[in-house]
N, C-alpha and C positions, 0 to 999 in steps of 0.2 A: 502493501500500500504507501500511497506517497501523501505527505503533506507540503501543502504550499503556501505562504504568508509573504503577502503582498503591503506596502505602506501607499498610501495617495492614490488609491483606486478609479474611483469616480470621477468626474469634473470636478475641479475644485470649489471647498464652495467656502462662506467667511468663516472665523471666526469670533464667538460671541462674547469671548473675553480674552483678558489680555494673558500670555502666556507667565506662566511662577517660574524665578529661577529654576536652572538647571537642577542642583541639589535637591528641592522644592519636588518634582516636579518627577524626580526617581524616583525618595519616598515615598510619594501620592501612589506611584504603579506599580511601588515593591509592596503595598497595606491594601493596594486594591486588589491583589496576587496573593497574598495572606492573609489578611483578614474580611476581604469582603466580598471577593467572588465566588466564595463555595457558598452565599446565600442562597446563590439561585440555582444551584445545583435541582432542586426538585422540582423549576421550570425542566430545565435542558432535559432531566428524565422523561417528564411526560410527555415530551412534546417527539423525543427518540423514540419511544415503548409508543406510543401511538401510530407514529410515522414506520415503524418496524425500520428504524434505519441501522444497518448492518452490512454484512458484505454485499458489493453489489452499488453500495448506496457513494452517489459523488456529491459531498454533500460543500456548499458554498455557504461560509457564517463572517455576515456582515459584520463589522462592528464585534472581533471576534477578541479582541480585550488581550488578556496577558494566556489567552491560551484554552482553561479551562474547559471550554465547552467542547473544542476541537478535539481536547485527548479523551473526553468521551465517547464522540463520536470515532475515536481512532480503538475507542479500547472497545467498542462493538463491532472489529470491521471495515469501517467504512472509511472512505479515499476523504481526506476533507483541504479544504483552500481555507486560508485565511486572510478577512484584510480588515484594518482600523487605522484612525488616523492619528493613532499616537505612535508619539514612535519608542515613549520609554517602558508603554505595556506589550507592545509589538515587540520590543525586545527581550521582553518575557517571554515570551510567547513561541520565539525564536531557542531559547533556550528549554522551554520543559518539550517542545517538538523535536529536538535536537538531541535532546536525553546528553547536555551538557552547558556547562556556565560557560559564556564567552561564543558561542555558538552565533555562526554569521553566517544569513541568509547565500544562497552559492555554493555553499559547505555541503557536503552529504555522509552520513556516518549512522550504523547500523540506530535505531529505534525504537520503535515501538514495533511487537511480535508479529512479525510477518514482513517487513520491510524496514525500507530508511525512508527519512524526511530529507526533503527537500525543500528548502525557502526561497523563494525572489523577491528580491523589494523593487516597487519603483516609485520613479520620479516622476516625469509628468509626461508618459509614452499613454496612459490610460490604464483600466483592467486589462483589456482584453489582450491589447501587444504583452504585456505582462504572463497573462495567463499561456499565452503562444510560449513565448519565452519558455518558461516554464516547463511543456511540456502537460499542463492539466487540459489543455484544448479550450479555443474560446469561440466565438463569432458564427461563421456557417457552422463549423466545429460539435455547436452545443445543438443542431438540428441535425443534425444525422447522426446521432446514436452515445455521441463522446460527452455529451453536454454534460452538465451537473444535475440529478436527480431529486434533488433537496436543499432548498434555499433556507437562510433563517436572516432573521434581523432582531433580534429579542430587544433590541432598544433602536427604534429608526432611527430618532434625530441624534443619539450618541451615534450611529454608525455613518450616516449617511447626511448629517447638519439637519437642522428646525430654522430652514429658511422655502420659500415658497418652492423651491426646486427638488425638494426630498422625494415628490410623484416621480417626476422624471428620472433622481437616481436609482428609485425602486425598481421602475420600470426598465432602465439600462441595465439593474443585476439581473434583474429579472429572464432578461432576452436572453440569458446564459446560460439557461436552463432548458430541458427537454420539452417539448411541448406537453403539457398536461402538469407536470412535479408543482409540486407542493411549495408557496414562500408564505413561511411562517414568519411571522409580525408576533411582540408580544408586548405589554404595557402593566401601570399598576391597576388594578382594580379597584373596584368602590371606595375610596377617602373613607368611608366607616368604618370598612371592615382592613384598614391598613394601617396601624399603628404609627408605622416610621414615618404617615403623611403629618404629623403634627410637629416633624422633628423637621422635616423638610421643609418643610410653611418658613420653619427660621431661616434658610435662604432667600427664599422667594421675596420674605417681608424687609431684610434687610440689604437686599440689590436695588439696582437702580430702578425704580420705579415708573420711568419716562419709556419702558421698552413692554406694548404691552404682551401678555396671556394673549396668543389665538393657539387654533385648534393644529395637529399635529397639519404639517404643510403649511402653516401659514409664516407670519417673519418670523424671523427670529430672537427666541428668548433664550438667555440666561438664565435665568430662573427654571426650578422646578414648579412644575403644574399637573395640576389633576391627570391620568384619560379620560377624556368624555366616554362615554357608554355606547360611544358606534365612531370613535375616532380612529380606531385600526381598521373597522369596514368601508370608512372616508377615503383611507391613505391609499387601504390597497383598489379599491373601483376608482381613484384618480389614477392610478397606474395602470389602471387596464387589466384587472385579473378577476379572475373568479372566484367568489366566497362559496368556504369548503366547510364551514363550520369552526369550531371554538372550544374552548375551554379554560377552567379556575381550576390555578394550584395554588394550594396554599405553601408562602414564604415565609418561617418565621425567620426574624434576625435578631441571632445570636452573638452577646460577644462576651468574654472570659471576663473584663471589668469596663469601668468606666470609660479611657482611658484608647483603650483599642473600640468603644464605639465611636467614639467621636474621630479616633482615626480615620476609621471605615469608613464611615458616611463622608467625611473630607474627601474621600481617595473617589469616593464618585464623580465630582468634578464639577456637581449639582452649589456645591457653595464657595466656588470661585468668585464669579459676580458679586456675592455678597464682601469676600473677602478684598477686593477690589474696591469696592463704594465703602467701607467702614473700615476694616483691618484685622486681622487674623486671631489677634488675641481677644476681640468683642464678639468674634464669630465663635469661636472657641469654648467661652464662655454660654453665651446664648445655648450654645445647640447641649451644651454639659444640664442648660439647667429644664430644655427642654428635656431632656430624657430621660431627670430624676423620675416620675413616675414610674416607669420602665426599668426603672435599680429595682433587684434583688437584695433578699436578707443577707446575700451570701459574697453579694460584692457582682454577683454577674450582671448584663442589662439583660432582657427579651421584648420583643415587640412581634406581635403576632400581624403577618399579612397577607394578602392577596393578590397573585399575580394572574392577567388574563393574558388567553394567545387567540391566536387567527390565522386558519389554515386557508389560504388563498391558493389558485392554480391560475399555472401561467397558461 
């Protein structure tokens, strides 16, 4: 099996927040990989089980982060390709899929059972060119039996940009899949069933209020916003996809202590705009205060959440 990771895949999109310093960016990426990313495992498992991801699956992961979802697909026998705009997270995914620290795209070494991991990075040539160069297949090949059979975007705005071109970018990615292949979109469930929404609202409140909150595919928004009841469906339909089912999954966020909880939540990037508008100390203080209702007597932090996913077809 082959694993491919690609940076800066689809047409460039504007960044909603200023980039933090390199050291902070690396630390946040590491916190995402070591603390926060695992919170989404129930969602990944539910989707892979429902779609019967396994041997013969060719999966394109949009917004693959530090690669945990890809590793889970590979463990089921799938061939995977991951794309992500975050260079630091992608670097950690490279290490994971190449089975060693310091692994670089372009290298190949024994990795997961049964094959090697091949990683490709992209500057400006577009996703199709990178996939062709890496041997993963793209463009016309996607319509002749060698395209992807599953496409996932577990966080569409993070993976593709939260601006008006989001549907276009999703359609471009879906075009790399074989006809009739599932495209999975995911987002937060109802706010009343997501304890973490109370904490994420801190970032929204502290962020620049001059930027309006719009549905997925609207104008850029640097703040967290709840996923509306039909937002995923609307996005899929605007991308020209056919709706084919949905589901909900419990994804509790559990942390060993308050510091881990704050670091994990900061690693999501949903508080970047708040830090830009105020300062990091104030943001950490208010996150800590918002987390107190979810702190247990033993010092752990636990928040119940429900995530929602949509299955559409190309």
